[in-house]
Structure formats: C-alpha cells, structure tokens
N, C-alpha and C positions, 0 to 999 in steps of 0.2 A: 478288144476283140481281135485286132490285128496281131497282137502278141500271142494270143491263144492259137490262131491259125499258124503263126510262125513256129510255135512250139510243137503243134501237131505235125506240121510238115517236117520238122526235124526228127521227131520220134516215130512218126507213122510207119516208115519202112521196118523199123525194129518191131513195133507192136504187131504189124501184120504177120511177121514171120512167127511170132509166138502166140498171138491171140486167136487167130482164125484157124479152125480145124481144116485139115486138108480133106478134100472129098475122096472117100474110098468106096462109095456106093456105086453100083452100076447105073447107067442112065435109065434103065427100065425101073429102077427102084423108086424114082421120084416122078411126079407128074410132069408133063411137058410144060416148058416155060415160054414157048413161043406163042405169041398171040394171047388170047384171053385165058385166064386161069380161074377156075371156079373157087369160090370161097371155101366150099366143102373140101376140095382137093388140097388147097393151101392149109386149111385148118387141120387136116389129117396129119400133116407133118409136125404138129405141135403135141402129139401124143395125148397125155393126160389133161392138157389144157384145151382140148377141142371145144368143149362147151363155152368156155370163156372167149375163145377165139371167135366162135360163131356169133356169140352175143355182142362182141365188140365190132366185128366187121359187117355183119348183116345189115344193120341200120344205115350204113354209109352207102348211099345209092351209087357212088362212083366205084365202089368195090364190085358191083354186079357184073361189070364188063371190063374189069381191070386185068392187066397182066401181072407178073410177079413184082415188077417195080411198083406198079400202082397199088397193089395190095400191101406191099411193104410200106409205102408212103402213108396209106390209110392207117396202118398199125402204128407207125411212128407218131403220127398226129394224135391218135387215140391215147397212147401212153404219155405223150407230152401234155395233153389236156388233163389227164388224170393226175399227173405230177404237179401241174400248175394249180389245180384245185386243192391238192394236198398242201402245197406251199401256202396258199391263201388260208386254208383251215388252220395250219400251224400258227400263222401270223395272228389270226383272230383269237386263238386260245392264249397265245403269248401276251397279247394286249388286254385280255379280259381280266380285270381285277377281281371279279366275282368268282373266278375259278381258283380254288385253293391249290396252290402250287408249292411244292417243296423246292429248295434251292437246286437239288439234283434234277427235278423235273423241269424247272425253269431253264437250266443249262441244256438239257436234252432238247427242249423245244427250240431254243435258239440255234443250237448246232444243226438240228434236223432242218430247220427253216433254211439255213444257209446251204445245206447239202441239197435240199430240194430245189432251191433256186439255181444252183449249179447244174443239177440234173435237167431242169427245164431248158437252160441255155444249151446244154450239150445235145439234147433231143431236137431243139430248133436247128442247131448246126447239122445234125444228122439228116434232117429233112432237106436242108440246102444241099448238102453233099450228095444226097440221093438224086435230087433234081439235076445236079451237074454231072451225073453219071459216075461219081466217085463212090461206088457201091461198097468197096472194102472200108473206106474211110467212114462211111455212114454206119457200118456195123461196129467199128471201133468206138464211134461216138455214142451209139446206143449202149454198148457195153460200159462205157465210162459213166453214163447216166445211171445205169443199173448199179454200178459200184458205189455211187453216192448214196443211193437208197439203202444199199446193204450196210454202208457205214452208219447211217442213221439207225438202222435196226440193231446193229451190233453195239453202238454207243449207248443205246437206251434199254437194252434187253433185261437189265437187272432191276429196272424200276417196275413195281407192280402196276403203277398207273399207265405204263406204256401199253399194256395189253389192250386196254379199252380205248386208248387215244390213237395209237399209231400202228399196232401190229397188223390189223386187217388192211390198212391203207398201204403199208410197206409191202405186204405180201402181194396185193393186187398189182402194184406198179412193177414189182419184180417179175411177176408172172406175165404181165403185158410185154415187158422187155424180152422175156424168153420167147414169147409168141412172135414178136417182131424179128428177132434174130433167126428163128426157125424159118419164117417166110422169106427173109432176106437170102437165106441159103438157096432158095429156088431161082434166084436171079442168074441167068446164064452169064458167064464171063468168058 
C-alpha cells in the first residue's frame, strides 16, 4: 500500500493536469456548494444518470444533510460496495464447479476478479483521500477504479456468456463512478 501511495504521489501531478477537466462553467450554472447540498441538486449534475443517482444516495441518511464532500463520500462508498459485491460474485462463480465455464470464460472471470479487487482498493483509497481533503487525488482514484472495470468489460466483451454474467454489473459500477465524479466536481476548491 505504501508503494502505491508513493507511485500515486509521483504521478499525481501529471495525472491531474491531463485527467481532470478544467471548469469552464459560470458559478451560476452549478448549485451552491457551501453548506448543505440537496441530493436532488447534486443528482441533477449527473444528467442521464439522475434516477440511479437518486436511488443510490437517497437511502443513505447521511446524504440528507450533506455538503458536496459528504455526498461525494456517500457516492464513493456506494460504488465501492457495489464493486466489492461484484468481486465476491466473480469469486463465487470462479470457484463454482457446477457452472459450465469455457477456458476463455474462466480467464475472463479470473482477470475481472483481479481488476475488481484493484478497483475496490482504489475506491477505498479515494474515500481516504476525500476524508483528508485531497479532493483531486480522490477523483483520480475513482477514475482509476473505473478504468479497472472498463478493462474487465473490454477483456470479456467477445464472450457470449459475458452478457449474462458481467455486462450489467460492469455497466452499473461504471455509471456509479460517473455519478461520483460528477458530484465531486461540485466540491469547491
């Protein structure tokens, strides 16, 4: 873990200059981020993912009175939980001898399991970075977790079995990452 942080510390300034979009919108274009921010206002920033955003954040009681940082933290934890559940699901399928797996599907499951485990770690680190006030680093870590999920999707997309096993899960984690990043953009810097 320490070497991971050292590597992030080394490449973070570079990643921040290329990975994070520069704000071009006027302050009036986004909701106020001082004090409490409503879930509805935050979720409006997620465009087509509004319903998923509302369904994800509304059950979390801490989201009801949260600011942009609190809502981002709730979103990070939600995507981390979903990714963790997917990693467990993949592990269970991989170990299930009753599940008929081709060699290609077996490799896909193993690769995706490792990628999801990496994503869960990066999302946990994103929550820690957020708690420490390292908002840009948190966004980079969420993006890194999202990249792992996209690698899983890309690596298995040619397998017909993939559609029933992974596609919906990969899509949901990817969308939750997009929601998290959209809400994180509301944090004043």
